[in-house]
C-alpha positions, 0 to 999 in steps of 0.5 A: 873701911869706908866708914873708917875713912870717913871718920878719919876725914872728920878728925882731919877737918876737925869736925869729929865730936868723939872717937867711934867705937866698934858699935858705932861702926857696926850700927852704920853698917847694920851689923852686930858689933861682934860680927864686925869684930870677928869679920875684921879679925878673920879678913885682916888678921888684926883687931878692929882696935889695932886697925883703928889705932894705926889709922888714928896715928896716921892722922896724928902724924899728918896733923902734927906735920901739917899744922902749926897748932900745939900738940895739945890743939891736935889732941883736942882735934882728935877728941883726946885730952892732951895728956892721954894724946902724949901717952897714946902717941908715945906708945905707938911712936916711941917719942912724944908729939913734941919730939916727933915734930922736932925730929921732923924739923931737924930732918927737913932743915938738914 
């Protein structure tokens, strides 16, 4: 989880050059990707992909709330194409990044 925290910090800082996969994490921990995947599933009850995507969504929300940049700029900071980011975000949040920002703005202005 520390490696995941470090990777998410790279996204927040805008220094990530790409999204890591299970192989990248396993390599840093000197374990086989299957072993890491199985261990995470056993310990957390969730797949590595679910954990990663949940944490990435947390960062996406933070960036959308805390920055003035466009959703496309946030997407690029997360190393995604803007159209893929919109689909990814909507799949988890149920609304587009733009709608998310608009809703947050309405809540904070009321």
